Backbone as CSV, one residue per row, in Angstrom:
resi,resn,N_x,N_y,N_z,CA_x,CA_y,CA_z,C_x,C_y,C_z
1,UNK,0.770,-1.245,0.389,0.185,0.191,-0.035,1.262,1.683,0.274
2,UNK,0.915,2.156,-1.133,1.477,3.094,-1.141,0.856,4.408,-0.437
3,UNK,1.644,5.327,-0.019,1.169,6.645,0.787,2.028,7.604,-0.106
4,UNK,1.570,8.355,-0.738,2.422,9.722,-0.989,3.103,10.710,0.326
5,UNK,4.436,10.364,0.498,4.758,11.124,1.831,4.448,12.930,1.862
6,UNK,4.379,12.950,2.926,4.190,14.586,3.435,5.939,15.168,3.213
7,UNK,5.668,16.432,2.285,6.990,16.710,2.165,7.378,18.218,2.770
8,UNK,8.650,18.723,2.842,9.534,19.407,3.483,9.707,20.879,2.955
9,UNK,9.310,22.373,3.841,9.294,23.359,2.882,11.225,23.927,3.348
10,UNK,11.668,24.605,2.500,12.995,24.772,3.207,13.046,26.533,3.868
11,UNK,13.490,26.655,4.731,14.056,27.386,5.146,15.498,27.869,5.515
12,UNK,15.984,28.866,5.366,17.712,29.387,5.484,18.205,29.538,6.902
13,UNK,17.211,29.432,8.016,18.035,29.283,9.267,17.296,28.737,10.240
14,UNK,17.583,28.066,11.159,17.207,27.374,12.125,16.473,28.205,13.200
15,UNK,15.450,28.126,14.174,14.963,28.545,14.804,14.484,28.281,16.177
16,UNK,14.544,28.984,17.530,14.513,27.737,18.345,12.830,28.517,18.948
17,UNK,12.098,27.124,18.794,10.666,27.356,19.717,10.399,25.967,20.145
18,UNK,9.880,25.705,21.297,9.602,24.820,21.892,8.201,23.955,21.490
19,UNK,7.543,24.463,20.093,6.364,24.158,19.436,6.844,22.985,18.434
20,UNK,8.246,23.472,18.286,8.770,22.169,17.676,9.761,21.464,17.818
21,UNK,9.663,19.904,17.374,10.636,19.027,17.379,11.862,19.235,16.467
22,UNK,13.140,18.804,16.722,14.112,19.184,16.051,15.122,17.673,15.526
23,UNK,15.112,17.427,14.475,15.544,15.864,14.258,16.660,16.097,13.209
24,UNK,17.777,14.945,13.007,18.752,15.133,11.941,18.155,14.803,10.473
25,UNK,18.588,15.673,9.494,18.229,15.233,8.080,19.054,14.556,7.995
26,UNK,18.550,13.144,7.295,19.608,12.118,6.810,19.888,12.389,5.591
27,UNK,20.927,11.722,5.205,21.236,12.016,3.486,21.100,10.599,2.552
28,UNK,19.621,9.988,2.506,19.384,9.350,2.130,18.693,9.468,0.913
29,UNK,17.216,8.213,0.875,16.522,8.486,0.331,15.134,7.754,0.966
30,UNK,13.955,8.953,0.653,12.879,8.629,1.091,12.186,6.832,1.236
31,UNK,11.272,6.647,2.186,11.229,5.164,1.735,9.484,5.008,2.633
32,UNK,9.076,4.595,1.892,8.012,4.061,2.778,7.626,2.503,2.460
33,UNK,7.442,2.596,3.873,7.400,0.900,4.333,6.055,0.462,4.963
34,UNK,5.553,-0.738,3.891,4.033,-0.669,4.784,3.664,-2.524,4.466
35,UNK,3.191,-2.791,5.412,2.764,-4.089,5.626,1.535,-4.261,6.059
36,UNK,0.678,-4.573,4.878,-0.888,-5.501,4.732,-1.241,-6.970,4.942
37,UNK,-1.840,-7.225,5.388,-2.034,-8.837,5.167,-0.532,-9.879,4.984
38,UNK,0.385,-9.312,5.948,1.540,-9.822,5.956,2.418,-9.888,4.889
39,UNK,1.992,-8.918,4.420,2.702,-8.698,3.234,3.846,-7.067,2.539
40,UNK,4.980,-7.569,3.058,5.480,-6.378,2.313,5.667,-6.194,1.152
41,UNK,5.563,-4.443,1.209,6.058,-3.282,-0.539,6.379,-2.501,0.246
42,UNK,7.334,-2.252,-0.471,8.585,-0.949,0.267,9.140,-0.239,-1.496
43,UNK,8.557,1.525,-1.223,8.436,2.586,-2.368,9.253,3.429,-1.893
44,UNK,9.612,4.051,-2.734,10.211,5.581,-2.987,9.479,6.629,-3.047
45,UNK,9.342,7.667,-2.668,8.609,8.851,-2.495,7.403,8.967,-3.709
46,UNK,8.368,8.308,-4.986,7.329,8.572,-6.496,6.888,7.040,-6.875
47,UNK,6.394,6.408,-5.476,5.687,5.438,-5.984,6.705,4.696,-6.443
48,UNK,7.636,4.485,-7.063,8.266,3.158,-7.595,8.986,2.340,-6.663
49,UNK,7.701,0.944,-6.865,8.250,-0.183,-5.513,9.556,-0.803,-5.636
50,UNK,10.445,-0.783,-4.619,11.872,-1.041,-4.320,11.739,-2.828,-3.430
51,UNK,10.587,-3.194,-2.954,10.849,-4.105,-2.494,11.930,-5.554,-2.411
52,UNK,12.179,-5.634,-3.711,13.130,-6.769,-4.371,14.187,-6.041,-4.200
53,UNK,14.788,-4.745,-4.418,16.043,-4.266,-4.011,16.393,-4.692,-2.793
54,UNK,15.565,-4.738,-1.180,16.159,-4.501,-0.495,15.509,-5.664,0.468
55,UNK,16.010,-7.145,0.422,14.985,-8.049,0.625,15.292,-8.232,2.470
56,UNK,16.360,-7.376,2.773,16.602,-7.491,4.067,15.507,-6.765,5.040
57,UNK,15.252,-5.996,4.320,13.673,-5.401,5.364,12.356,-5.911,4.826
58,UNK,12.407,-6.978,4.014,11.002,-7.334,3.914,10.965,-8.055,5.494
59,UNK,11.292,-8.766,6.306,11.218,-9.432,7.277,11.307,-9.000,8.922
60,UNK,10.991,-7.857,8.961,11.423,-6.973,9.983,10.230,-7.511,11.010
61,UNK,10.646,-7.264,12.040,9.525,-7.593,13.545,8.903,-6.630,13.801
62,UNK,8.212,-5.833,12.762,6.870,-5.112,12.371,5.270,-5.568,12.277
63,UNK,4.291,-5.037,13.345,2.944,-5.859,12.979,2.342,-5.403,11.475
64,UNK,1.547,-6.179,11.527,0.683,-6.232,10.360,-0.189,-5.087,10.012
65,UNK,-0.748,-4.228,9.091,-1.378,-3.178,9.164,-0.584,-1.714,9.780
66,UNK,0.745,-1.886,9.106,1.453,-0.717,9.672,1.935,0.185,7.992
67,UNK,2.085,1.668,8.064,2.973,1.822,7.258,3.652,3.156,7.728
68,UNK,5.050,2.879,7.668,5.811,3.520,8.295,6.650,4.549,6.823
69,UNK,7.044,6.104,7.480,7.740,6.849,6.454,9.131,6.864,7.301
70,UNK,10.045,6.722,6.256,11.648,7.014,6.436,12.784,6.958,5.650
71,UNK,14.022,6.935,6.003,15.414,6.959,4.987,15.852,5.811,5.043
72,UNK,16.166,5.401,3.738,17.525,4.108,3.768,18.526,5.414,3.807
73,UNK,19.747,4.664,4.377,20.792,5.198,4.292,22.034,4.130,4.446
74,UNK,23.164,4.450,4.617,24.157,3.602,4.430,25.567,4.875,5.108
75,UNK,25.874,4.130,5.817,26.912,5.217,6.731,28.218,4.826,6.655
76,UNK,29.206,5.947,6.497,30.622,5.379,6.391,31.576,4.996,7.810
77,UNK,32.792,5.206,7.406,33.646,4.939,8.630,33.246,5.464,10.249
78,UNK,33.249,6.805,9.316,32.856,7.739,10.602,31.179,7.519,11.123
79,UNK,30.525,6.619,10.736,29.129,6.969,11.236,28.209,7.991,10.558
80,UNK,28.826,8.312,9.720,27.683,9.798,8.806,26.978,9.017,7.440
81,UNK,26.362,9.670,7.320,24.990,8.815,6.012,26.303,9.201,5.020
82,UNK,25.903,8.100,3.834,27.258,8.314,2.874,25.926,8.309,1.732
83,UNK,25.356,9.745,0.655,24.542,9.364,-0.385,25.205,8.598,-1.068
84,UNK,26.698,8.795,-1.586,26.803,7.835,-2.759,27.125,6.555,-2.998
85,UNK,27.248,6.070,-1.502,27.368,4.533,-0.869,25.942,4.088,-1.190
86,UNK,24.675,5.166,-0.297,23.563,4.436,-0.680,22.890,4.294,-1.989
87,UNK,23.502,5.195,-2.737,22.763,5.046,-3.966,24.076,4.380,-5.078
88,UNK,25.104,3.226,-4.734,25.637,2.617,-5.194,24.384,1.162,-4.484
89,UNK,24.210,1.048,-3.465,23.570,0.019,-3.273,22.214,-0.122,-3.926
90,UNK,21.581,0.788,-3.755,20.164,1.093,-4.751,20.368,0.530,-6.115
91,UNK,21.577,0.761,-6.632,21.790,0.319,-7.884,21.901,-0.956,-8.363
92,UNK,22.507,-1.658,-7.027,22.853,-3.016,-7.284,23.003,-3.698,-6.016
93,UNK,22.568,-5.212,-6.056,21.808,-5.985,-4.823,23.564,-6.719,-4.817
94,UNK,24.584,-6.349,-5.890,25.593,-6.669,-5.591,26.518,-5.811,-4.312
95,UNK,26.324,-5.012,-4.814,27.054,-3.992,-3.185,26.961,-4.572,-2.068
96,UNK,28.056,-4.296,-1.169,28.229,-4.969,0.008,27.789,-4.017,1.416
97,UNK,27.800,-2.745,0.806,26.891,-1.632,1.964,25.712,-2.044,2.319
98,UNK,25.990,-2.038,3.602,24.816,-2.193,4.725,24.059,-1.194,4.775
99,UNK,22.644,-1.545,4.673,21.821,-0.518,4.717,21.252,-0.515,5.908
100,UNK,20.734,0.897,6.360,20.133,0.922,7.747,18.551,1.790,7.474
101,UNK,17.348,1.038,7.578,16.093,2.277,7.675,15.708,2.769,9.026
102,UNK,15.566,4.399,8.965,15.673,5.205,9.896,14.302,5.524,9.872
103,UNK,13.426,5.196,10.654,12.289,5.932,10.583,11.786,6.946,11.244
104,UNK,10.882,7.592,11.172,11.004,8.842,11.625,9.441,9.063,11.688
105,UNK,8.560,8.080,11.137,6.889,8.744,11.391,6.234,7.347,10.943
106,UNK,4.786,7.506,11.319,4.114,6.104,11.280,2.758,6.697,10.699
107,UNK,2.100,6.208,9.181,1.284,6.872,9.069,-0.065,5.854,9.131
108,UNK,0.047,4.482,8.754,-0.943,3.481,9.676,-0.221,2.853,10.861
109,UNK,-1.554,2.730,11.651,-1.418,1.595,12.690,-2.234,0.810,13.078
110,UNK,-2.283,-0.748,12.920,-3.183,-1.537,13.407,-4.275,-1.657,12.039
111,UNK,-3.713,-0.936,11.207,-4.736,-1.259,9.959,-5.426,0.252,9.589
112,UNK,-5.328,1.344,10.241,-5.956,2.092,10.483,-5.050,3.643,10.270
113,UNK,-5.490,4.459,9.563,-4.637,5.691,9.008,-4.777,6.843,10.218
114,UNK,-3.591,7.085,10.754,-3.778,7.610,12.217,-3.062,9.028,11.699
115,UNK,-3.005,9.652,10.260,-2.512,11.164,9.988,-3.264,12.220,10.806
116,UNK,-4.278,11.842,11.425,-4.661,12.971,12.020,-4.509,13.675,13.597
117,UNK,-3.436,12.333,14.022,-3.193,12.852,15.355,-1.722,13.433,15.040
118,UNK,-1.979,14.246,16.007,-0.384,15.192,16.131,0.918,14.131,16.274
119,UNK,1.558,14.788,15.761,3.072,13.945,15.708,3.693,13.871,16.351
120,UNK,3.487,14.407,18.174,4.276,13.950,19.500,3.390,12.564,19.494
121,UNK,2.263,12.539,19.121,1.345,11.084,19.504,2.278,10.078,18.613
122,UNK,2.090,10.335,17.037,2.399,9.439,16.476,3.945,9.194,16.723
123,UNK,4.826,9.377,17.532,5.926,9.236,17.820,6.011,8.272,18.984
124,UNK,5.072,8.258,20.069,5.137,7.798,20.702,4.496,6.098,20.458
125,UNK,3.557,6.549,19.560,3.040,4.749,18.787,4.463,4.426,17.951
126,UNK,5.167,4.878,17.231,6.358,4.573,16.895,7.532,3.636,17.431
127,UNK,7.233,4.481,18.939,7.920,4.028,19.957,7.618,2.506,20.414
128,UNK,6.144,2.656,20.443,5.724,1.043,20.575,6.299,-0.052,19.200
129,UNK,5.945,0.290,17.829,6.129,-0.252,16.808,7.678,-0.846,16.773
130,UNK,8.436,0.179,17.156,10.278,-0.042,17.065,10.782,0.055,18.548
131,UNK,10.436,-0.618,19.552,10.760,-0.708,20.656,12.097,-0.506,20.753
132,UNK,13.122,-1.569,19.783,14.641,-1.168,20.289,15.276,-0.914,19.153
133,UNK,16.371,-0.187,19.467,16.975,0.069,17.419,17.791,-0.699,17.349
134,UNK,18.258,-1.150,16.402,19.135,-1.977,16.012,19.946,-1.315,14.407
135,UNK,20.926,-1.709,13.948,21.276,-1.795,12.284,20.772,-1.125,11.826
136,UNK,20.189,-2.396,11.401,18.894,-2.618,10.282,18.186,-1.583,10.219
137,UNK,17.107,-1.438,11.653,16.207,-1.037,11.585,16.538,-0.175,13.205
138,UNK,15.881,1.361,12.824,15.966,2.304,14.177,15.334,3.611,13.625
139,UNK,15.194,4.319,14.987,14.244,5.973,15.154,15.122,6.927,15.068
140,UNK,14.688,7.481,14.190,15.586,9.044,14.128,15.382,9.787,15.200
141,UNK,16.205,9.737,16.412,16.379,10.964,17.202,15.905,12.133,17.250
142,UNK,14.976,12.340,18.317,14.365,14.324,18.342,14.598,14.510,19.543
143,UNK,14.371,15.730,18.972,15.011,17.070,20.581,13.420,17.808,20.530
144,UNK,12.932,18.442,21.380,12.193,19.513,21.855,12.893,20.675,21.790
145,UNK,12.697,22.017,20.483,13.110,22.799,20.501,14.812,22.840,19.793
146,UNK,15.787,23.866,20.708,17.088,23.849,20.569,17.505,23.537,19.329
147,UNK,16.898,24.146,18.241,17.473,23.834,16.528,18.745,24.566,16.290
148,UNK,18.838,25.635,16.766,19.771,26.791,16.567,21.168,25.585,17.051
149,UNK,21.184,25.676,18.044,22.537,24.648,19.306,22.391,23.470,17.945
150,UNK,21.485,22.924,17.540,21.557,21.160,17.065,22.237,21.621,15.740
151,UNK,21.779,22.525,15.330,22.204,22.686,13.875,23.934,23.268,13.824
152,UNK,24.191,24.185,14.878,25.816,24.678,15.354,26.502,22.647,15.338
153,UNK,26.125,22.075,16.034,26.338,20.977,16.086,26.671,19.927,14.774
154,UNK,25.736,20.352,14.171,25.435,19.150,12.859,26.954,20.196,11.862
155,UNK,26.882,21.957,12.061,27.630,22.154,10.785,28.967,21.314,11.249
156,UNK,29.600,21.404,12.744,30.704,20.968,13.058,31.070,20.073,12.309
157,UNK,30.033,18.578,12.337,30.220,17.578,11.868,30.156,17.393,10.586
158,UNK,29.943,18.616,10.146,29.384,18.129,8.469,28.266,17.590,7.876
159,UNK,27.556,16.972,8.466,26.382,17.002,8.446,25.686,17.561,7.520
160,UNK,24.457,16.735,7.078,23.660,17.593,5.723,22.117,18.570,6.453
161,UNK,22.171,18.573,7.476,21.304,19.670,7.686,19.896,18.914,9.063
162,UNK,19.165,19.989,9.205,17.968,19.381,10.380,16.792,19.719,9.866
163,UNK,15.808,19.099,10.377,14.334,19.281,10.007,13.966,19.513,11.664
164,UNK,12.622,20.636,11.350,12.115,20.755,12.232,10.678,21.143,12.034
165,UNK,9.926,20.338,12.673,8.557,19.961,13.070,7.595,20.328,13.636
166,UNK,6.364,21.280,13.518,5.464,21.302,14.465,4.877,20.072,15.498
167,UNK,4.972,20.435,17.056,4.751,18.901,17.351,3.599,18.680,17.396
168,UNK,2.249,19.227,17.034,1.363,19.576,16.616,0.696,18.724,15.382
169,UNK,1.679,18.754,14.835,1.482,18.457,13.073,0.763,17.310,12.855
170,UNK,-0.420,17.558,11.906,-0.730,16.641,11.804,0.194,15.883,10.059
171,UNK,0.053,14.503,9.640,0.725,14.057,8.829,-0.398,14.518,7.284
172,UNK,0.141,15.164,6.294,-0.295,15.838,5.523,0.143,14.755,3.933
173,UNK,-0.720,13.740,3.689,-0.428,12.851,2.786,-0.523,14.235,1.573
174,UNK,0.844,14.001,0.342,0.961,14.611,-0.619,1.226,15.473,-0.771
175,UNK,1.623,16.463,0.707,1.385,18.098,0.616,3.165,18.454,1.252
176,UNK,3.410,19.477,0.699,4.530,20.165,0.944,3.988,21.029,1.900
177,UNK,4.434,21.069,3.199,3.614,21.838,4.009,4.688,22.733,5.243
178,UNK,4.774,24.045,5.403,5.072,24.292,6.226,5.525,24.136,7.549
179,UNK,4.621,23.274,8.220,4.518,22.440,9.402,6.247,21.795,9.484
180,UNK,6.643,21.495,8.694,7.675,20.703,8.704,9.082,21.483,7.571
181,UNK,10.046,21.781,8.329,10.818,22.789,7.996,12.301,21.859,7.520
182,UNK,13.414,22.114,6.881,14.286,21.570,6.158,15.199,22.951,6.794
183,UNK,16.364,22.950,7.271,17.387,23.539,6.804,18.897,22.894,6.559
184,UNK,19.363,23.632,5.171,20.158,22.650,4.960,21.732,23.133,5.261
185,UNK,22.688,22.658,5.897,23.961,22.889,5.743,25.000,22.794,4.602
186,UNK,24.519,24.388,3.901,24.877,24.187,2.705,26.665,24.583,2.654
187,UNK,27.234,24.054,1.841,28.624,25.158,1.696,28.429,25.879,0.591
188,UNK,29.845,26.716,0.278,29.900,27.794,-0.106,31.141,27.857,-1.153
189,UNK,30.996,28.007,-2.779,32.467,27.890,-2.949,32.537,29.172,-4.413
190,UNK,33.339,29.881,-4.750,33.323,30.368,-5.768,33.853,29.532,-6.913
191,UNK,33.373,29.523,-8.185,33.440,29.029,-9.418,33.796,29.719,-10.763
192,UNK,34.538,29.453,-11.609,34.316,29.853,-13.259,33.123,29.136,-13.668
193,UNK,32.245,29.152,-14.777,31.719,28.983,-15.741,32.441,28.964,-16.947
194,UNK,32.527,27.649,-17.152,33.403,26.930,-18.364,32.617,26.845,-19.482
195,UNK,31.473,26.526,-19.725,30.025,26.101,-20.705,28.875,25.991,-20.118
196,UNK,28.310,25.622,-21.431,26.871,25.515,-21.123,25.900,24.132,-21.814
197,UNK,25.101,23.749,-21.398,24.848,22.491,-22.230,23.607,22.947,-23.069
198,UNK,23.592,22.195,-24.112,22.606,23.013,-25.148,21.522,22.356,-25.350
199,UNK,21.123,21.360,-24.560,19.531,21.068,-24.112,18.970,21.546,-22.991
200,UNK,18.598,20.445,-21.868,18.364,21.688,-21.033,19.470,21.985,-20.566
201,UNK,19.131,22.982,-19.760,19.784,23.879,-18.765,20.500,23.352,-17.682
202,UNK,21.950,23.850,-18.085,22.931,23.224,-17.122,24.320,23.990,-17.626
203,UNK,24.948,24.479,-16.759,26.569,25.284,-16.502,27.333,24.726,-16.304
204,UNK,28.535,24.113,-16.685,29.521,23.419,-16.643,30.400,24.201,-15.252
205,UNK,31.206,24.029,-14.895,31.664,24.878,-13.487,32.913,24.665,-13.594
206,UNK,34.195,25.338,-13.194,35.646,24.979,-12.774,35.930,25.561,-11.405
207,UNK,36.676,24.762,-10.573,37.525,25.535,-9.442,38.502,26.808,-10.019
208,UNK,39.114,27.333,-8.881,39.586,28.480,-9.233,41.102,28.084,-10.224
209,UNK,41.308,26.936,-9.423,42.667,26.361,-9.993,42.073,25.727,-11.440
210,UNK,41.231,25.715,-11.839,41.531,25.350,-13.120,40.323,23.776,-13.121
211,UNK,40.168,22.699,-11.954,39.942,21.843,-12.420,38.578,21.952,-12.585
212,UNK,37.405,20.204,-12.967,36.394,20.811,-13.331,35.503,20.332,-11.872
213,UNK,34.434,21.028,-11.453,33.660,21.168,-10.498,32.478,20.587,-10.612
214,UNK,31.620,20.398,-11.702,30.514,19.715,-11.921,29.496,20.565,-12.834
215,UNK,28.110,20.605,-12.678,27.097,20.765,-13.621,26.352,21.519,-12.393
216,UNK,25.873,22.831,-12.737,24.996,23.315,-12.110,23.345,23.859,-12.823
217,UNK,22.405,23.263,-12.500,20.864,22.992,-13.365,20.617,24.359,-12.420
218,UNK,20.734,25.075,-10.947,19.889,25.350,-10.510,20.288,27.087,-10.565
219,UNK,19.476,27.918,-11.163,19.697,29.105,-11.484,18.761,29.801,-11.672
220,UNK,18.388,30.999,-10.942,16.992,32.002,-11.478,16.801,32.589,-12.666
221,UNK,15.603,32.641,-12.979,15.863,32.941,-14.473,16.488,34.696,-14.609
222,UNK,16.427,35.480,-13.723,17.241,36.793,-13.626,18.734,36.389,-13.988
223,UNK,18.809,35.470,-13.179,20.605,35.026,-13.586,20.708,34.159,-14.630
224,UNK,19.977,33.727,-15.179,20.422,33.252,-16.142,20.252,34.224,-17.630
225,UNK,19.287,35.201,-17.750,19.546,35.754,-18.060,20.441,37.420,-18.687
226,UNK,21.152,37.135,-17.102,22.559,37.829,-17.220,23.385,37.107,-17.810
227,UNK,23.265,36.071,-17.724,24.573,35.260,-18.202,23.996,35.011,-19.608
228,UNK,22.958,34.536,-20.074,22.884,35.081,-21.774,23.421,36.331,-22.494
229,UNK,23.456,37.177,-21.471,23.843,38.478,-22.573,25.373,38.385,-22.546
230,UNK,25.960,37.707,-21.545,27.441,37.711,-21.522,28.152,36.586,-22.510
231,UNK,27.536,35.616,-22.000,28.680,34.327,-22.119,29.119,34.249,-24.245
232,UNK,28.276,34.786,-24.997,28.492,34.817,-26.282,29.870,35.422,-26.589
233,UNK,30.246,36.645,-25.508,31.514,37.123,-26.002,32.925,36.214,-25.380
234,UNK,32.542,35.294,-24.853,33.730,34.442,-24.542,33.518,32.791,-25.084
235,UNK,32.519,32.376,-26.091,32.890,31.286,-26.577,33.913,30.696,-27.321
236,UNK,34.151,29.942,-27.457,35.484,28.947,-27.640,35.832,28.108,-28.612
237,UNK,34.738,27.029,-28.133,34.475,25.971,-28.978,33.057,25.368,-28.717
238,UNK,32.459,24.088,-29.243,31.544,23.821,-29.283,31.260,22.263,-29.503
239,UNK,30.211,21.672,-29.113,30.061,20.092,-29.767,28.789,20.011,-29.662
240,UNK,28.345,18.704,-29.971,26.764,18.493,-29.905,26.042,18.729,-28.882
241,UNK,26.692,18.446,-27.559,26.104,18.884,-26.170,26.147,20.035,-25.745
242,UNK,27.746,20.442,-25.792,27.743,21.866,-25.008,28.532,22.797,-25.931
243,UNK,28.365,24.206,-25.250,29.355,25.070,-25.686,29.878,25.446,-24.758
244,UNK,31.514,25.699,-24.617,32.259,26.010,-24.283,32.929,27.444,-24.258
245,UNK,33.133,28.119,-23.258,33.786,29.714,-23.075,34.606,29.080,-22.197
246,UNK,35.359,30.612,-22.447,36.663,30.714,-21.891,36.147,31.018,-20.022
247,UNK,36.663,30.269,-19.203,36.307,30.786,-17.912,36.451,32.141,-17.484
248,UNK,35.553,33.190,-17.838,36.063,34.719,-16.900,34.544,34.946,-16.153
249,UNK,33.661,33.961,-16.497,32.667,34.973,-15.580,32.307,33.768,-14.295
250,UNK,32.853,34.706,-12.915,32.759,33.997,-11.804,31.522,34.108,-10.881
251,UNK,31.204,33.326,-10.160,29.845,33.107,-9.351,30.126,31.949,-7.934
252,UNK,29.250,32.520,-7.314,29.391,32.015,-5.830,28.592,31.144,-5.761
253,UNK,28.436,29.889,-5.133,27.679,28.630,-5.841,27.582,27.841,-3.961
254,UNK,26.276,27.570,-3.739,26.023,26.572,-3.306,26.009,25.251,-3.021
255,UNK,26.405,24.635,-2.064,26.420,22.899,-3.128,25.888,22.050,-1.290
256,UNK,25.770,21.155,-1.444,25.719,19.691,-0.413,26.797,19.322,0.562
257,UNK,27.911,18.950,-0.911,29.384,18.431,-0.301,29.858,18.151,-1.756
258,UNK,31.329,17.417,-1.205,32.200,17.241,-2.338,31.618,16.194,-2.479
259,UNK,31.583,15.714,-3.691,31.675,13.889,-4.112,32.800,13.209,-4.230
260,UNK,33.194,12.103,-3.728,34.030,11.525,-3.742,35.356,11.618,-5.162
261,UNK,34.291,12.177,-6.076,35.131,12.303,-7.435,35.811,13.949,-6.740
262,UNK,34.829,14.305,-6.059,35.569,16.117,-5.718,34.807,17.291,-6.240
263,UNK,33.901,16.776,-7.071,32.700,17.600,-7.520,31.812,18.144,-6.471
264,UNK,31.226,19.476,-6.749,30.285,19.950,-6.159,29.282,18.957,-6.670
265,UNK,28.277,18.808,-5.555,27.121,18.014,-5.543,26.051,19.003,-5.022
266,UNK,24.942,18.810,-5.819,23.951,19.749,-6.249,23.923,21.090,-6.105
267,UNK,25.080,21.584,-7.209,25.495,22.972,-6.693,24.321,24.366,-7.648
268,UNK,24.115,25.841,-6.751,22.926,26.043,-7.184,23.829,27.530,-7.161
269,UNK,23.180,28.710,-7.626,23.561,29.785,-8.111,23.282,30.779,-6.923
270,UNK,24.451,31.488,-6.162,24.000,32.297,-5.151,23.773,33.619,-5.470
271,UNK,25.328,34.115,-6.536,25.472,35.396,-6.952,26.500,35.736,-7.890
272,UNK,26.828,36.517,-8.328,27.852,37.061,-9.026,29.051,37.472,-8.286
273,UNK,30.361,36.924,-8.545,31.561,36.951,-7.655,32.238,37.752,-8.454
274,UNK,33.547,38.267,-7.614,34.245,39.330,-8.918,35.777,38.276,-8.711
């Protein structure tokens, strides 16, 4: 049984409010786990069934009539979520990466939808469903308020971010709600634009030392117009897919982290740089 999950809005800064709970934002992929008639089905947030990809999650000690919302992650040697590793595991069952299903909400319990219950009551029910944590199945830890201090800690440890949720919030199926907010621990870098993709929008980036930095697809309409007004003066060559330009246009971008290949992960434009 698939349930389209509740989604989060972004906010730029954490805030302290005891009417909210604070959770660690896990760097994996959203997962809906359902068990009805003693048959388990596992889905991504986009309704793609992935049960066969994760056989270790089929026989979890969870009662019938339950739908859970969580994140499948893989942790690195320091215990930090490793997005590239979890995607490797997703793409191939031959991967030796050990997954963890970290649950943060329950949508159905005893065969009944409980989305109208406030979040803190659903958390109590989740404690009953998953009374003890294991490396394979565990609950996402949360605290009341204290988001600013918590965010400082995740910045110190280079983690992805935090989530702030209203403690009284209902579970809003298939909606993006301001009751749930994510604060991303972005990194920032000055880079040069070295080319553009010909079909879908995308700009090639290079670091200040000249090494390739990745492809940027997120840029406001106004900033795109500013780029298009300038880039033709710097064209040096092109092929079927890309137009290459002399790297003279400099921009400040934000990104999640560096990939294992040293590229910017999900870079987006912030402002033009001198």
